C-alpha positions as CSV (number, residue, x, y, z in Angstrom):
1,M,-38.6,-10.0,-107.9
2,A,-41.0,-8.4,-105.5
3,R,-43.2,-5.3,-105.5
4,Y,-42.9,-3.1,-102.5
5,E,-45.5,-0.9,-101.0
6,Y,-45.2,3.0,-100.8
7,G,-47.4,5.7,-99.4
8,A,-50.0,5.8,-96.6
9,G,-47.5,7.0,-94.0
10,I,-47.0,10.3,-92.1
11,G,-43.8,10.9,-94.0
12,D,-45.4,10.6,-97.4
13,F,-46.4,14.2,-98.0
14,V,-45.9,16.1,-101.3
15,V,-44.7,19.7,-101.0
16,Q,-44.3,22.4,-103.6
17,P,-43.2,26.0,-103.4
18,A,-45.8,28.7,-103.3
19,D,-44.7,32.4,-103.1
20,G,-41.4,31.2,-101.6
21,V,-43.1,29.2,-98.8
22,W,-43.2,25.4,-98.8
23,G,-46.7,23.9,-98.1
24,V,-48.6,20.8,-98.4
25,A,-50.1,20.3,-101.9
26,P,-53.5,18.7,-102.1
27,Y,-54.2,16.5,-105.1
28,A,-50.8,16.9,-106.5
29,V,-49.8,14.6,-109.4
30,V,-46.7,12.8,-108.6
31,T,-44.4,11.0,-110.9
32,F,-41.5,8.8,-109.9
33,W,-37.8,8.7,-111.1
34,S,-34.5,6.9,-110.8
35,A,-32.5,10.1,-110.0
36,A,-32.7,13.4,-108.2
37,S,-32.5,15.1,-111.6
38,G,-32.8,13.5,-115.0
39,G,-32.8,9.8,-114.7
40,T,-35.6,7.4,-115.9
41,Q,-39.2,7.7,-115.0
42,Y,-40.7,4.6,-113.4
43,T,-44.0,4.0,-115.1
44,D,-44.6,0.4,-114.0
45,L,-46.7,1.3,-110.9
46,Q,-49.8,-0.2,-109.4
47,D,-52.5,1.4,-107.3
48,S,-53.7,-0.1,-104.1
49,A,-56.1,-2.3,-105.9
50,G,-53.2,-3.8,-108.1
51,Q,-54.3,-1.8,-111.2
52,P,-51.5,-0.4,-113.6
53,A,-50.5,3.2,-113.1
54,T,-47.9,5.6,-114.3
55,Q,-48.4,8.4,-111.7
56,I,-50.0,8.7,-108.4
57,T,-52.3,11.6,-107.2
58,A,-52.0,12.9,-103.6
59,D,-55.1,13.1,-101.4
60,Q,-56.8,16.3,-100.1
61,Y,-54.2,16.6,-97.4
62,G,-51.2,16.2,-99.8
63,A,-50.5,12.7,-98.6
64,L,-49.6,9.8,-100.9
65,P,-52.1,6.9,-100.9
66,A,-50.8,3.4,-100.8
67,F,-49.4,2.1,-104.1
68,R,-46.9,-0.5,-105.4
69,G,-43.6,0.4,-107.0
70,P,-41.9,-1.5,-109.8
71,D,-40.3,-4.9,-109.2
72,G,-37.5,-4.9,-106.8
73,I,-37.3,-1.1,-106.4
74,T,-37.2,0.0,-102.7
75,G,-36.7,3.8,-103.1
76,M,-37.6,6.4,-105.8
77,W,-37.4,10.1,-106.4
78,A,-40.9,11.9,-106.3
79,D,-41.6,14.7,-108.7
80,A,-44.6,16.9,-107.9
81,G,-43.9,19.6,-110.5
82,G,-41.6,21.8,-108.3
83,S,-38.0,22.6,-108.8
84,S,-36.7,19.6,-107.0
85,R,-37.6,16.1,-106.2
86,A,-38.1,14.2,-102.9
87,W,-36.8,10.7,-101.9
88,V,-39.4,8.3,-100.8
89,E,-38.9,4.8,-99.5
90,A,-40.9,1.6,-99.6
91,H,-42.6,0.2,-96.5
92,T,-42.9,-3.6,-97.0
93,V,-43.1,-6.2,-99.5
94,V,-46.5,-6.8,-101.0
95,A,-48.5,-9.8,-99.8
96,G,-47.8,-12.9,-101.8
97,S,-44.4,-11.8,-103.2
98,V,-41.1,-13.4,-102.5
99,K,-38.8,-11.1,-100.9
100,S,-35.3,-10.8,-102.6
101,D,-33.5,-8.5,-100.2
102,S,-33.6,-7.2,-96.7
103,S,-36.7,-5.3,-95.5
104,V,-36.7,-1.6,-95.3
105,R,-38.4,-1.6,-91.9
106,D,-38.9,-4.0,-89.1
107,W,-42.6,-3.9,-88.7
108,F,-44.7,-6.3,-90.7
109,N,-48.5,-5.8,-90.7
110,V,-50.2,-9.1,-91.3
111,L,-52.8,-7.2,-93.4
112,D,-50.0,-6.4,-95.9
113,F,-49.5,-10.1,-96.3
114,G,-53.1,-10.9,-97.2
115,A,-54.7,-11.4,-93.7
116,K,-58.3,-10.4,-93.4
117,G,-59.1,-10.5,-89.6
118,D,-62.7,-10.7,-90.3
119,G,-63.4,-13.9,-88.3
120,V,-64.3,-15.7,-91.6
121,A,-61.2,-16.1,-93.8
122,D,-58.4,-18.5,-92.9
123,D,-55.5,-16.2,-92.2
124,T,-53.0,-18.9,-91.3
125,S,-50.8,-18.4,-94.5
126,A,-50.8,-14.7,-94.3
127,V,-49.7,-14.6,-90.6
128,Q,-47.1,-17.1,-91.3
129,L,-45.8,-15.1,-94.3
130,A,-45.4,-12.1,-92.0
131,V,-43.4,-14.1,-89.5
132,N,-41.2,-15.6,-92.2
133,A,-40.6,-12.2,-93.7
134,A,-39.4,-10.8,-90.4
135,S,-37.2,-13.8,-89.8
136,A,-35.7,-13.4,-93.3
137,A,-34.9,-9.7,-92.6
138,G,-32.9,-10.9,-89.5
139,G,-35.6,-10.1,-87.0
140,G,-38.4,-7.6,-86.6
141,T,-41.9,-7.1,-85.3
142,V,-45.0,-8.5,-86.7
143,Y,-48.1,-6.3,-86.0
144,I,-51.4,-7.9,-85.3
145,P,-54.1,-5.1,-85.8
146,P,-57.6,-5.3,-84.3
147,G,-59.5,-8.2,-85.8
148,R,-60.1,-11.9,-85.4
149,F,-57.6,-13.9,-87.3
150,L,-58.6,-17.5,-87.9
151,L,-55.8,-20.0,-87.8
152,S,-56.4,-23.6,-89.0
153,S,-52.9,-24.7,-88.1
154,A,-50.1,-23.6,-85.8
155,I,-48.0,-20.5,-86.6
156,T,-44.3,-21.5,-86.5
157,W,-42.3,-18.8,-84.8
158,A,-38.6,-17.9,-85.3
159,S,-35.9,-16.4,-83.2
160,G,-35.6,-12.6,-83.0
161,V,-39.3,-12.1,-84.2
162,N,-41.7,-10.2,-82.0
163,A,-45.4,-9.9,-82.2
164,F,-47.4,-6.8,-81.0
165,G,-51.2,-6.4,-81.0
166,A,-53.4,-3.6,-80.2
167,G,-54.6,-5.2,-77.0
168,D,-55.9,-8.5,-75.8
169,R,-59.5,-7.4,-76.3
170,V,-59.2,-6.6,-80.0
171,S,-56.2,-8.3,-81.6
172,I,-57.2,-12.0,-81.6
173,L,-55.6,-15.1,-83.0
174,Q,-58.3,-17.7,-83.0
175,S,-57.2,-21.4,-83.4
176,T,-59.9,-23.5,-85.1
177,N,-58.2,-26.9,-85.0
178,Q,-58.5,-28.7,-81.8
179,N,-55.3,-30.6,-82.1
180,N,-53.0,-27.8,-83.1
181,D,-51.2,-25.2,-81.0
182,C,-51.6,-21.5,-81.7
183,I,-48.0,-20.3,-81.6
184,T,-45.2,-22.9,-81.6
185,G,-41.4,-22.9,-82.0
186,T,-38.3,-25.0,-81.4
187,D,-35.0,-23.6,-80.1
188,V,-36.3,-20.1,-80.4
189,A,-34.8,-17.1,-78.5
190,G,-35.3,-13.4,-78.2
191,V,-39.1,-13.3,-78.8
192,T,-41.7,-10.9,-77.4
193,L,-45.4,-11.5,-77.6
194,Q,-47.5,-8.5,-76.4
195,G,-51.0,-7.1,-76.6
196,L,-52.7,-10.2,-78.0
197,Q,-55.5,-12.7,-77.3
198,L,-54.9,-16.3,-78.2
199,S,-58.2,-18.3,-78.2
200,G,-58.6,-22.0,-78.7
201,P,-61.5,-24.1,-79.9
202,G,-62.4,-25.1,-76.4
203,R,-61.3,-28.7,-76.6
204,G,-58.6,-31.0,-78.0
205,F,-54.9,-31.1,-77.3
206,G,-53.4,-27.8,-78.6
207,S,-51.7,-25.2,-76.4
208,G,-51.8,-21.4,-76.7
209,V,-48.0,-21.0,-76.8
210,R,-45.6,-23.9,-77.0
211,F,-41.8,-23.2,-77.2
212,T,-39.6,-26.3,-77.0
213,R,-35.8,-27.0,-76.8
214,F,-34.3,-29.6,-79.1
215,S,-30.6,-28.7,-79.6
216,A,-30.1,-25.2,-78.2
217,P,-28.9,-24.9,-74.6
218,S,-32.1,-23.2,-73.6
219,T,-35.1,-21.3,-74.8
220,A,-33.8,-17.9,-73.9
221,G,-35.1,-14.3,-73.8
222,I,-38.8,-15.0,-74.0
223,T,-41.2,-12.2,-73.0
224,L,-44.9,-12.6,-72.8
225,R,-46.7,-9.5,-71.8
226,D,-50.4,-8.4,-71.6
227,L,-51.7,-11.6,-73.1
228,L,-55.1,-13.3,-72.7
229,I,-54.9,-17.0,-73.5
230,Q,-58.1,-19.0,-73.3
231,S,-60.0,-22.1,-74.3
232,F,-57.2,-24.5,-75.4
233,G,-57.6,-28.2,-74.7
234,G,-53.9,-28.4,-73.7
235,D,-51.8,-26.0,-71.6
236,G,-52.2,-22.3,-71.9
237,V,-48.3,-21.8,-71.9
238,F,-45.8,-24.6,-72.3
239,C,-42.2,-23.6,-72.3
240,H,-39.2,-26.0,-72.2
241,E,-35.8,-24.9,-70.7
242,L,-36.6,-21.3,-70.3
243,A,-33.9,-18.9,-69.3
244,G,-33.7,-15.2,-68.8
245,S,-37.4,-14.7,-69.5
246,V,-40.3,-12.7,-68.2
247,F,-44.0,-13.3,-68.2
248,Q,-46.0,-10.2,-67.1
249,R,-49.7,-9.7,-66.8
250,V,-50.5,-13.0,-68.7
251,R,-53.9,-14.3,-68.0
252,V,-54.8,-17.9,-68.9
253,R,-58.5,-19.1,-68.7
254,T,-60.4,-22.3,-69.1
255,C,-57.6,-24.5,-70.6
256,G,-57.7,-28.4,-70.4
257,G,-54.1,-28.6,-69.2
258,V,-52.0,-26.4,-66.9
259,G,-52.3,-22.7,-67.2
260,F,-48.5,-22.1,-67.1
261,H,-46.3,-25.2,-67.6
262,L,-42.6,-24.4,-67.3
263,R,-40.6,-27.7,-67.8
264,A,-36.8,-27.9,-67.3
265,P,-35.6,-31.5,-66.7
266,Q,-31.9,-31.5,-66.0
267,D,-30.7,-32.8,-69.3
268,T,-28.7,-29.8,-70.2
269,V,-26.0,-27.8,-68.4
270,L,-28.2,-24.7,-68.0
271,G,-31.6,-26.2,-67.4
272,G,-34.4,-23.8,-66.9
273,A,-33.4,-20.7,-64.9
274,S,-33.8,-17.1,-64.2
275,T,-37.4,-16.6,-65.1
276,A,-39.9,-14.2,-63.6
277,L,-43.7,-14.5,-63.6
278,I,-45.3,-11.1,-62.5
279,G,-49.0,-10.5,-62.1
280,C,-49.9,-13.7,-64.0
281,S,-53.2,-15.6,-63.4
282,A,-54.7,-18.9,-64.2
283,E,-58.4,-19.4,-64.0
284,A,-60.5,-22.7,-64.1
285,C,-57.7,-24.7,-65.8
286,V,-58.5,-28.4,-65.5
287,T,-55.1,-29.8,-64.5
288,G,-53.6,-26.9,-62.5
289,G,-52.7,-23.3,-62.4
290,F,-48.7,-23.1,-62.3
291,F,-46.5,-26.2,-62.8
292,L,-42.8,-25.5,-62.5
293,D,-40.8,-28.7,-63.2
294,A,-37.1,-28.5,-62.2
295,M,-36.9,-24.7,-62.7
296,S,-34.1,-22.8,-60.9
297,Y,-33.7,-19.2,-59.7
298,T,-37.3,-18.3,-60.6
299,T,-39.8,-16.0,-59.0
300,L,-43.6,-15.7,-59.0
301,S,-44.9,-12.3,-57.8
302,G,-48.5,-11.3,-57.4
303,C,-49.8,-14.3,-59.2
304,A,-53.2,-15.9,-58.7
305,V,-55.0,-19.2,-59.4
306,Q,-58.8,-19.8,-59.2
307,E,-60.7,-23.1,-59.5
308,S,-58.0,-25.7,-60.2
309,P,-57.1,-29.0,-58.5
310,A,-53.6,-27.8,-57.7
311,G,-52.9,-24.0,-57.6
312,Y,-49.1,-24.2,-57.8
313,R,-46.9,-27.3,-58.1
314,L,-43.1,-26.7,-57.7
315,E,-41.5,-30.0,-58.5
316,A,-37.7,-30.6,-58.1
317,C,-37.1,-26.9,-58.1
318,T,-34.1,-25.0,-56.9
319,S,-34.4,-21.5,-55.2
320,V,-37.8,-20.6,-56.4
321,T,-39.4,-17.7,-54.6
322,M,-43.2,-16.8,-54.3
323,T,-44.2,-13.5,-53.1
324,S,-47.7,-12.2,-52.5
325,C,-49.5,-15.1,-54.4
326,G,-52.9,-16.8,-53.8
327,A,-55.1,-19.7,-54.7
328,E,-58.9,-19.6,-54.5
329,Q,-61.1,-22.7,-54.6
330,C,-58.3,-25.1,-55.3
331,T,-58.1,-28.6,-53.9
332,T,-54.5,-28.1,-52.9
333,G,-53.1,-24.4,-52.9
334,L,-49.4,-25.2,-53.1
335,I,-47.5,-28.4,-53.6
336,V,-43.7,-28.3,-53.1
337,Y,-42.6,-31.7,-54.4
338,G,-38.9,-32.2,-53.6
339,G,-36.3,-29.7,-54.5
340,K,-34.6,-27.3,-52.3
341,G,-34.5,-23.6,-51.3
342,T,-38.2,-22.8,-51.9
343,T,-39.2,-19.6,-50.2
344,V,-42.9,-18.5,-49.9
345,N,-43.7,-15.0,-48.5
346,G,-47.3,-14.1,-48.2
347,F,-49.4,-16.9,-49.5
348,V,-53.2,-17.1,-49.1
349,A,-55.4,-20.1,-49.9
350,E,-59.1,-19.2,-49.7
351,A,-62.2,-21.5,-49.9
352,G,-59.9,-24.5,-50.5
353,D,-61.4,-27.9,-50.2
354,G,-58.3,-30.0,-49.4
355,T,-54.8,-29.0,-48.2
356,T,-53.5,-25.4,-48.2
357,V,-49.7,-26.3,-48.4
358,W,-48.3,-29.8,-49.0
359,L,-44.6,-30.4,-48.6
360,T,-43.5,-33.9,-49.8
361,N,-40.9,-36.0,-51.5
362,S,-38.0,-34.8,-49.2
363,A,-38.5,-31.1,-50.1
364,T,-35.8,-29.3,-48.0
365,G,-34.9,-25.8,-47.1
366,V,-38.4,-24.7,-47.4
367,V,-39.3,-21.3,-45.8
368,L,-43.0,-20.4,-45.4
369,V,-43.7,-16.9,-44.1
370,G,-47.2,-15.5,-43.7
371,V,-49.1,-18.4,-45.0
372,A,-52.8,-18.0,-44.3
373,E,-55.7,-20.5,-44.7
374,V,-59.0,-18.4,-45.2
375,S,-62.5,-19.7,-45.1
376,P,-61.7,-23.3,-46.0
377,A,-64.6,-25.3,-47.5
378,A,-66.3,-28.0,-45.5
379,A,-64.3,-30.8,-47.3
380,A,-60.9,-29.2,-46.5
381,T,-58.7,-31.5,-44.4
382,T,-55.3,-29.9,-43.7
383,C,-53.7,-26.5,-43.5
384,L,-50.0,-27.5,-43.6
385,R,-49.0,-31.0,-44.5
386,A,-45.3,-31.9,-44.1
387,D,-44.4,-35.4,-45.0
388,T,-41.6,-37.5,-43.5
389,G,-38.3,-36.4,-44.9
390,T,-39.2,-32.8,-45.5
391,V,-37.4,-29.8,-43.7
392,A,-39.2,-26.5,-43.3
393,T,-39.3,-23.3,-41.3
394,V,-42.7,-21.8,-40.8
395,L,-43.3,-18.3,-39.6
396,G,-46.7,-16.8,-38.9
397,L,-48.9,-19.7,-40.0
398,T,-52.7,-18.9,-39.9
399,A,-54.5,-22.2,-39.9
400,S,-58.1,-23.1,-39.6
401,K,-57.8,-26.8,-40.3
402,P,-55.3,-29.1,-38.4
403,N,-51.7,-29.5,-39.5
404,A,-50.0,-32.8,-40.3
405,L,-46.3,-32.3,-39.4
406,N,-44.4,-35.5,-39.9
407,G,-41.2,-33.8,-41.3
408,T,-38.8,-31.6,-39.5
409,V,-40.7,-28.3,-39.1
410,N,-39.4,-25.3,-37.2
411,R,-42.4,-23.2,-36.4
412,I,-43.2,-19.8,-35.0
413,D,-46.9,-19.6,-34.4
414,P,-49.0,-16.4,-34.7
415,A,-51.6,-17.2,-32.1
416,G,-50.4,-14.6,-29.7
417,D,-48.7,-17.0,-27.3
418,G,-45.2,-16.7,-28.8
419,A,-44.9,-20.4,-29.0
420,V,-41.9,-21.6,-30.9
421,V,-41.5,-25.3,-32.1
422,F,-37.9,-26.3,-33.1
423,A,-37.7,-29.7,-34.9
424,G,-40.8,-30.8,-32.8
425,R,-39.5,-29.4,-29.5
426,T,-41.7,-26.7,-28.1
427,V,-40.5,-23.6,-26.2
428,V,-43.6,-22.6,-24.3
429,P,-44.8,-19.3,-23.0
430,S,-45.8,-19.3,-19.3
431,G,-48.2,-16.2,-19.2
432,G,-51.0,-14.6,-21.0
433,N,-54.3,-15.8,-22.2
434,A,-52.7,-18.6,-24.2
435,A,-50.2,-19.7,-21.6
436,R,-48.9,-23.3,-21.9
437,M,-47.2,-23.4,-18.5
438,G,-48.1,-22.1,-15.1
439,T,-49.3,-22.9,-11.6
440,A,-52.7,-23.3,-9.9
441,V,-53.7,-23.4,-6.2
442,L,-56.2,-26.1,-5.3
443,A,-59.2,-25.1,-3.2
444,G,-61.2,-28.0,-1.9
445,G,-59.2,-30.3,-4.2
446,T,-60.0,-28.4,-7.5
447,A,-58.8,-25.6,-9.6
448,T,-59.8,-24.1,-13.0
449,V,-57.1,-22.9,-15.4
450,T,-58.2,-20.5,-18.1
451,T,-56.0,-20.6,-21.4
452,T,-56.8,-20.8,-25.1
453,A,-53.8,-23.1,-25.6
454,I,-55.7,-26.1,-24.4
455,G,-57.0,-28.5,-27.0
456,A,-59.2,-31.5,-27.0
457,S,-56.3,-33.8,-27.4
458,S,-53.7,-31.8,-25.4
459,V,-51.5,-33.6,-22.9
460,V,-51.3,-31.8,-19.6
461,M,-48.3,-32.6,-17.3
462,L,-49.1,-31.9,-13.5
463,T,-46.6,-31.8,-10.6
464,V,-47.1,-30.7,-7.0
465,Q,-44.9,-27.7,-6.3
466,T,-46.0,-27.0,-2.8
467,P,-48.0,-29.4,-0.8
468,G,-51.0,-28.2,1.2
469,G,-53.8,-29.7,3.3
470,T,-54.4,-33.4,2.8
471,V,-52.2,-34.0,-0.3
472,G,-53.7,-36.3,-3.0
473,S,-52.9,-37.0,-6.6
474,P,-53.8,-34.3,-9.0
475,Y,-55.3,-35.1,-12.4
476,V,-57.1,-33.3,-15.3
477,N,-60.7,-33.7,-14.9
478,T,-62.2,-31.9,-18.0
479,R,-61.0,-29.9,-21.0
480,T,-62.8,-27.2,-22.9
481,A,-60.9,-26.7,-26.0
482,N,-59.5,-23.2,-26.5
483,T,-61.0,-22.1,-23.2
484,S,-59.9,-23.9,-20.0
485,F,-59.3,-27.1,-18.2
486,V,-60.0,-28.4,-14.6
487,I,-57.4,-29.9,-12.2
488,K,-58.8,-32.1,-9.4
489,S,-57.1,-34.0,-6.7
490,T,-57.9,-37.4,-5.3
491,S,-58.2,-35.5,-1.9
492,A,-61.2,-33.2,-1.4
493,S,-59.1,-31.3,1.2
494,D,-56.0,-30.9,-1.0
495,T,-54.8,-27.2,-1.1
496,S,-51.5,-27.8,-2.8
497,T,-49.9,-25.5,-5.5
498,V,-49.8,-27.6,-8.7
499,G,-47.5,-26.8,-11.6
500,W,-49.0,-27.6,-15.2
501,R,-47.6,-27.7,-18.7
502,I,-49.6,-28.3,-21.9
503,L,-48.1,-30.4,-24.7
504,D,-49.5,-31.1,-28.2
505,P,-48.8,-33.7,-30.8
506,S,-46.2,-32.3,-33.3
């Protein structure tokens, strides 16, 4: 049988009548019975230290201190010497006991199961006992109070079991084995982890959270919120076949793998789908920030990556949307590797040292809106790279480095000239400071055209519109990139009107 804990709660006050008025009775002596009147007195009690007791004394406020009831008893009638008795219920099973029936509440404090949280004791067994107890009760919440709880092996999670801490600064699960995950589970569903810090040993292969699918259609209903995950040798978060899940304000730091690794190979009917990542960040993770493998109908909003080789990698994904995300000090800010229907709205890569956005492996239906390359490092090579076989529409691209557009890219540039490129064909503006088309009148066989659209490798097409003077053959004499170019004629007395058009390699 199991002993259950009573007392130490806001409902455990003893009252007694005094002059017709009910009030709190400090230091009242309380006995416990099997019935509201008569019945049998329970004398097989234990105080909070586990010492035998037959009665319990209230504290100075009239509250019952923590104590243990008889084996298997989950409720008793308390008698404080008044004319009636009050019903009191147990809170939870005592640490180390084997539970014989359902819990009387759905919160399981790991301290009640023997955890110390002192950063010295191994609390693995106690935390696992709390998870098991919640699972055996059909689901519930495990409470991780402030403290550093050392874990020498992974905690195996269960469906329907949640974990709440007091905040990621104070409620800390500290993994000490470099080859073990912190929290792991297979075919789990309906799990929330909130207000915790998961810290690793700084090396090895373990991950902070690892949820995998084996026989279930998906890993469904997972919520990670207000977590700090750091210093694991593997991934910060690895989830297989996620569905209907939310990650909110999850911060991953200094992990040896990927910050967020969501893997959904198409080996099930459902696959990985309908997942939202909101306000999440990955900092200084060795392999990458966010890696979405074959995820569908998934959003990233307000997410950030710092100091990783690849900020975001979307591989074989379907209908993934990124909104207001950024990558700082990454070699490649965003990789879209195959897949279809990727939409990026407002993406900034700052201080990158490679490529801002790379579209490859026949990625199709990609829409890039408001992509900006800011202060690229000296080693940076390309803003937008679109490999052969990719199809994309780009609006409002702000590029400092050149583009390498070998795929089919429909582009509207933000340079102020209104240029539009459809599948490599340019519709050019004919006026303004960045004009790409116009006319110039030769004087003494020469004319200077001012336009910021001219580049060092631009091709300028010239035609004589209206002959004048001694007509010669016009040609481009010099180019000053982003400033102007000079038209000269083979005849020094040529006064013709010459039409010009600037073309750039696509």
